[in-house]
C-alpha positions in Angstrom: 0.0 0.0 0.0 1.8 3.1 -1.2 -1.2 5.5 -1.0 -1.1 7.8 2.0 -4.9 8.1 1.8 -5.2 4.3 2.0 -3.0 4.3 5.1 -5.1 6.9 6.8 -8.3 5.0 6.0 -6.7 1.8 7.4 -5.5 3.6 10.5 -9.0 5.1 11.0 -10.6 1.7 10.6 -8.2 0.1 13.0 -8.9 2.7 15.6 -12.7 2.3 15.1 -12.4 -1.5 15.5 -10.2 -1.0 18.6 -12.6 1.3 20.4 -15.7 -0.8 19.5 -14.0 -3.8 20.9 -13.0 -1.8 24.0 -16.6 -0.7 24.5 -17.9 -4.3 24.0 -15.4 -5.6 26.7 -16.2 -2.8 29.0 -19.9 -3.6 28.8 -19.2 -7.2 30.0 -22.3 -8.8 28.6 -21.2 -12.2 30.0 -21.3 -10.8 33.6 -25.1 -10.8 33.6 -25.4 -14.4 32.9 -22.9 -15.4 35.5 -24.7 -13.4 38.2 -28.0 -15.0 37.6 -26.5 -18.5 38.0 -27.4 -20.1 41.3 -24.5 -22.5 41.8 -23.6 -23.3 45.5 -20.1 -21.9 45.1 -21.4 -18.5 44.0 -24.0 -18.4 46.8 -21.3 -19.3 49.3 -19.0 -16.6 47.9 -21.8 -14.0 48.0 -22.6 -14.9 51.6 -18.9 -14.7 52.5 -18.6 -11.3 50.8 -21.7 -10.1 52.8 -20.1 -11.3 56.1 -16.8 -9.6 55.2 -18.5 -6.3 54.4 -20.4 -6.3 57.6 -17.3 -7.1 59.6 -15.4 -4.4 57.8 -18.0 -1.9 59.0 -17.4 -3.0 62.5 -13.7 -2.8 62.1 -13.9 0.7 60.8 -16.0 1.7 63.8 -13.4 0.2 66.2 -10.6 1.9 64.4 -12.4 5.3 64.4 -13.1 5.0 68.2 -9.4 4.1 68.9 -8.2 6.9 66.7 -10.4 9.4 68.5 -9.1 8.1 71.9 -5.5 8.4 70.6 -6.1 12.0 69.4 -7.6 13.0 72.8 -4.7 11.4 74.7 -2.2 13.1 72.3 -3.8 16.5 73.0 -3.6 15.9 76.8 0.0 14.8 76.5 0.9 17.8 74.4 -0.8 20.1 76.9 1.2 18.6 79.7 4.4 18.9 77.7 3.7 22.5 76.9 3.0 23.3 80.6 6.2 21.5 81.6 8.1 23.5 79.0 6.7 26.8 80.3 7.8 25.8 83.8 11.2 24.9 82.6 11.6 28.1 80.7 10.6 30.2 83.7 13.5 32.3 85.0 15.5 30.6 87.8 15.6 32.3 91.2 18.6 34.7 91.4 21.5 33.6 93.7 22.8 36.1 96.2 26.4 35.9 97.2 26.9 36.8 100.9 30.3 37.4 102.4 30.5 36.4 106.1 33.4 36.9 108.5 35.5 33.8 109.0 34.3 31.4 111.6 37.0 30.5 114.1 36.4 28.3 117.1 39.2 27.5 119.3 38.7 25.0 122.1 41.2 23.4 124.2 40.7 20.1 125.8 
């Protein structure tokens, strides 16, 4: 094929076929027939999925509660640390140097 127009038509047709096939696979017409099947394995799988979804909701609640507890404890800890830092940064009491006369005690035994 030496014609440029022919190559363009072939490319356009190839793209059209590609996107039509993509749309057909994306629609998944075979999925409807598999879902209506009532095999025991599929029913067991659906029941297990239902149990796992229910359990995941419970796990999310537990994690959310634990996370809230952690955040509250973290805030309390940060407040304590901030108070301790304020106390540590308070100026130390000043030291006075006092000069006293020497202490001499003489005793004889």
